[in-house]
C-alpha positions as CSV (number, residue, x, y, z in Angstrom):
1,M,100.8,114.8,68.5
2,L,102.1,111.3,69.2
3,L,100.3,108.5,67.3
4,L,101.6,105.0,68.0
5,V,101.3,102.6,65.0
6,E,100.3,99.0,65.4
7,E,103.1,96.7,64.3
8,G,102.4,94.8,61.1
9,S,99.5,97.1,60.0
10,A,99.5,99.6,57.3
11,S,96.9,101.7,59.1
12,S,97.6,103.6,62.3
13,R,95.6,103.0,65.3
14,P,95.7,105.0,68.6
15,Y,97.5,103.0,71.2
16,P,95.1,101.8,74.0
17,V,95.7,103.1,77.5
18,R,93.3,102.3,80.3
19,I,93.4,104.2,83.6
20,I,92.1,102.3,86.6
21,D,91.9,104.8,89.4
22,D,89.2,105.9,91.8
23,H,90.4,109.5,92.0
24,E,88.3,111.2,89.4
25,L,90.4,114.4,89.1
26,F,93.6,112.4,88.5
27,S,92.1,109.9,86.1
28,T,90.2,112.5,84.1
29,T,93.2,114.8,83.8
30,L,95.5,112.0,82.7
31,T,92.9,110.6,80.3
32,M,92.5,114.0,78.6
33,A,96.2,114.6,78.4
34,L,96.8,111.3,76.8
35,R,94.1,111.8,74.3
36,S,95.7,115.1,73.3
37,E,98.8,113.1,72.6
38,G,97.0,110.8,70.2
39,F,96.3,107.8,72.5
40,D,93.1,105.8,72.8
41,A,92.9,106.7,76.5
42,R,89.9,105.7,78.6
43,T,89.1,105.7,82.4
44,L,87.8,102.4,83.7
45,P,85.5,102.7,86.7
46,V,86.5,100.5,89.7
47,A,83.1,98.8,89.6
48,E,83.9,97.4,86.1
49,V,87.5,96.3,86.8
50,A,86.6,92.6,87.7
51,D,84.7,92.2,84.4
52,F,87.5,93.9,82.4
53,V,90.1,91.6,83.9
54,S,88.1,88.4,83.4
55,R,86.7,88.9,79.9
56,P,88.8,87.9,76.8
57,A,90.5,90.8,75.1
58,T,88.8,91.5,71.8
59,D,91.0,94.5,70.9
60,R,94.7,94.9,70.9
61,A,95.9,95.1,74.5
62,G,98.0,98.1,75.5
63,L,99.0,99.8,78.8
64,V,97.0,100.0,82.0
65,V,97.9,102.8,84.5
66,L,96.8,101.2,87.7
67,D,96.3,102.8,91.1
68,L,97.0,100.5,94.1
69,D,94.4,101.8,96.5
70,L,91.1,101.3,94.7
71,N,88.9,101.3,97.8
72,R,85.8,99.0,97.5
73,D,84.0,97.5,94.6
74,A,80.2,97.4,94.1
75,E,79.9,94.5,96.6
76,G,81.8,96.3,99.3
77,R,85.0,94.3,99.0
78,Y,88.3,96.1,99.2
79,V,90.2,96.2,95.9
80,H,93.9,96.4,95.9
81,G,95.6,97.1,92.6
82,A,98.3,94.5,93.1
83,D,95.7,91.8,93.0
84,L,94.8,92.8,89.5
85,V,98.2,92.8,87.9
86,G,98.4,89.0,87.2
87,G,95.0,89.0,85.4
88,L,95.9,92.1,83.3
89,R,99.3,90.7,82.3
90,A,97.7,87.3,81.4
91,A,95.3,89.3,79.0
92,G,98.3,90.9,77.4
93,W,98.2,94.3,79.1
94,K,101.3,96.1,80.3
95,V,100.8,97.5,83.8
96,L,102.3,100.7,85.2
97,V,101.5,101.2,88.9
98,V,100.8,104.6,90.5
99,S,100.0,105.3,94.1
100,G,99.0,108.2,96.2
101,S,100.3,106.6,99.5
102,A,103.4,105.0,100.7
103,D,102.6,101.3,100.0
104,D,106.0,99.6,99.5
105,P,104.6,96.1,100.2
106,G,101.8,96.7,97.7
107,T,104.2,98.1,95.1
108,A,106.6,95.2,95.6
109,S,103.7,92.7,95.2
110,A,102.7,94.5,91.9
111,I,106.2,94.4,90.5
112,A,106.5,90.7,91.5
113,A,103.3,90.0,89.6
114,G,104.6,91.6,86.4
115,A,104.1,95.4,86.6
116,I,106.7,97.2,84.5
117,G,107.2,100.0,86.9
118,A,105.8,102.2,89.7
119,L,105.4,105.9,90.2
120,P,104.2,107.9,93.2
121,K,101.4,110.5,92.4
122,S,103.6,113.0,94.3
123,R,105.7,113.4,91.2
124,S,104.9,116.3,88.9
125,F,102.1,115.7,86.4
126,A,104.5,116.3,83.5
127,E,106.8,113.5,84.8
128,L,103.8,111.2,85.3
129,L,102.6,111.8,81.7
130,G,106.0,111.5,80.3
131,T,106.5,108.1,82.0
132,V,103.2,106.8,80.8
133,I,104.0,107.9,77.2
134,A,107.5,106.2,77.5
135,A,105.9,103.0,78.8
136,A,103.4,103.0,76.0
137,G,106.2,103.4,73.5
138,G,108.1,100.4,74.9
139,T,110.8,102.3,76.7
140,P,111.8,100.7,80.0
141,V,110.6,102.8,83.0
142,M,112.5,100.7,85.6
143,S,116.1,99.5,85.5
144,E,117.1,95.9,86.1
145,T,118.7,97.0,89.4
146,E,115.4,98.6,90.5
147,H,113.5,95.5,89.4
148,H,115.7,93.2,91.4
149,Q,115.5,95.5,94.4
150,W,111.7,95.4,94.4
151,L,111.7,91.6,94.0
152,E,114.0,91.4,97.1
153,R,111.7,93.7,99.0
154,H,108.7,91.5,98.1
155,R,110.6,88.4,99.3
156,R,111.3,90.1,102.6
157,Y,107.7,91.3,103.1
158,R,106.4,87.8,102.4
159,E,108.8,86.3,104.9
160,Q,107.7,88.9,107.5
161,E,104.1,88.1,106.8
162,R,104.6,84.3,107.1
163,E,106.4,84.7,110.4
164,L,103.7,87.0,111.8
165,S,101.0,84.6,110.6
166,R,102.9,81.8,112.4
167,R,102.8,83.7,115.6
168,L,99.2,84.8,115.2
169,A,98.1,81.2,114.6
170,R,99.1,80.4,118.2
171,L,96.5,82.8,119.6
172,S,93.0,81.7,120.7
173,H,90.0,83.4,119.2
174,R,89.5,85.5,122.3
175,E,93.2,86.5,122.4
176,R,92.9,87.6,118.8
177,D,89.9,89.8,119.7
178,V,91.8,91.3,122.7
179,L,94.8,92.0,120.4
180,E,92.5,93.7,117.8
181,L,91.1,95.9,120.6
182,L,94.5,96.8,121.9
183,A,95.6,97.7,118.3
184,A,92.5,99.9,118.2
185,G,93.7,101.8,121.2
186,M,91.5,100.3,124.0
187,R,92.9,99.8,127.5
188,A,92.6,96.7,129.5
189,A,89.8,98.1,131.7
190,A,87.8,99.0,128.6
191,I,88.4,95.6,127.1
192,A,87.2,93.9,130.3
193,E,84.0,96.0,130.2
194,H,83.6,95.2,126.5
195,F,83.7,91.5,127.1
196,V,82.0,91.7,130.5
197,V,84.8,89.9,132.2
198,S,87.1,90.7,135.1
199,M,90.3,92.7,134.9
200,P,92.4,89.7,136.0
201,T,90.9,87.7,133.2
202,V,91.9,90.3,130.6
203,R,95.4,90.7,132.1
204,T,95.9,86.9,131.9
205,Q,94.8,87.0,128.2
206,I,97.2,89.8,127.5
207,R,100.1,88.0,129.2
208,S,99.3,84.9,127.2
209,L,99.2,86.7,123.8
210,L,102.4,88.5,124.5
211,T,104.1,85.2,125.2
212,K,102.7,83.6,122.1
213,L,103.7,86.6,120.0
214,E,107.2,86.5,121.5
215,V,107.1,90.2,122.5
216,G,107.6,91.9,125.9
217,S,104.9,94.6,125.9
218,Q,101.5,95.6,124.5
219,L,103.2,98.3,122.4
220,E,105.4,95.7,120.8
221,A,102.4,93.4,120.1
222,V,100.5,96.3,118.4
223,A,103.6,97.3,116.5
224,L,104.1,93.7,115.3
225,V,100.5,93.4,114.0
226,R,100.9,96.7,112.2
227,Q,103.8,95.3,110.2
228,L,101.3,93.2,108.2
229,P,101.4,94.3,104.5
230,D,97.7,94.1,104.2
231,P,94.9,95.3,106.4
232,P,92.6,92.4,107.5
233,E,89.9,93.1,104.9
234,R,92.3,92.8,101.9
235,S,92.6,89.5,100.2
236,K,96.0,87.8,100.6
237,R,98.3,88.3,97.7
238,G,100.4,85.5,96.3
239,S,104.1,85.2,96.7
């Protein structure tokens, strides 16, 4: 059994690990495995995350294992793990990111905000557990080269987002609505029926938005919008 000892203290205290993940099976399994290794491991419900991040730490901070996709909080707002990294780091917690989906922009944002590393949940559980234990013990889980690569990706993603935002800002409110419906798979005829306007009107709006977005087809326009790192309901992450 591994028992981490607090520096400067004669008495040993289990090292704190908090797991923020809305997947019950994963979080419970990891919590129990860490407890069996001697850690003070606890699962933190997503509904309590905001309070946990904002309140002053009364106990020794440790390691947070943080999922990126946390779905919605008690008020229905989408919660992305990368948005929590800064607050956790400010409170003294180390953050190790895990994700069940391919979210390179989100991972890059988390690393840029101070996360010490990232792991996909597709890795074996033994590898995940070993990495968490290593991180808790102060062993680097990401090389300097990997860190710089993630920071460079974050810079590129932010540049892409700013460029797309610049183009989207050119669109009128109605053109934005038309673009959203095109991205949802609706055809021009269905859009005309939806807004109770003529087909020539919708075609004019589509030509206008294609020009403003600097693309040559509806497919390119939809593909461009889907390059956004965040879906519309997510809060914007800092650079």
